[in-house]
N, C-alpha and C positions, 0 to 999 in steps of 0.2 A: 650726684651724689658728690661730686669730685668739687663744688662747693660747700658744701660744707665739711668736710675735711679742710677746706682752705681758711675757712671761718674758724675752726678748732684749735686751726696750727696759730691764726692771727692773734686771738683771744690770747691760747697758751705763752706769746712771746710777748704781751700787754704790759706794759708797765705798771706797777702797784699804783693808783692814785690815792691818795695819803685824804684826799676831799673828801671822796665817797667813805672811807673811813669814819671819821672825824665826824661827816651828817650823820653816818648809822649810832653812834655815841651820843648825839645829839639829842636825837629821837627816841631813843631808850631815853634816854635823861630826865624827856618829857614823859614820856608816858611808856613804861616800862613793856617790853617782850614787844614792840611796832616794828622796831628795826629786824626783827627775827622773821616775824611776819610778813614781814615787807617784800625779805631777803627769799620767801618759798620755804624758810624754818617753821612751820605753821603750830609744830606742837611743841619746839622750844618756847617759844612766844607766847603761848598761852598759859604754859605752864610757870614763864617769867611772872608775865601778868598776875597770875593766881597766884604763885607762892609772897611774891612784894607785896600785893593787898592781904593777904594771908600776914604775913609777917607784923606788918606794918600794924596792925589789930590785933594781933596778940602781943609782941613782944618787939617796940618803935626798933631799940637798934639791929637787934636781926635783921629786920624790914630794910635798912638802911645798907649792912651788909649785902643782903640778896640784891638791892637795889643799884649799888655799884655794882656788882660779880654781872648782872648784866649787860649792863655800858663795857665792860669791859670785854665780855663776852660778842657784842655787836662790834665791836672793832676791831677783834681781833681775826673777829670774823672776815669781814671784810679787809682786812689787810692777807688773806692767805692769797698765794697765787691760783687764778679759775680757769 
């Protein structure tokens, strides 16, 4: 039990890694929702996938907005302390 608590404290003090956030943003740019799924947020990932695909088909400008929202979400979620 002591090992888990030490690991949690180590992760809490770990510096934020900008490279992880940039990689997540790039993955979401290439395939909307993929970074969220890789990060364990499956529901958000599948909703972004479906939402972006649906809006690209129905109305392209809104599809772009949702796609960029997806990229920003992936980036900002990775920048949060864990």
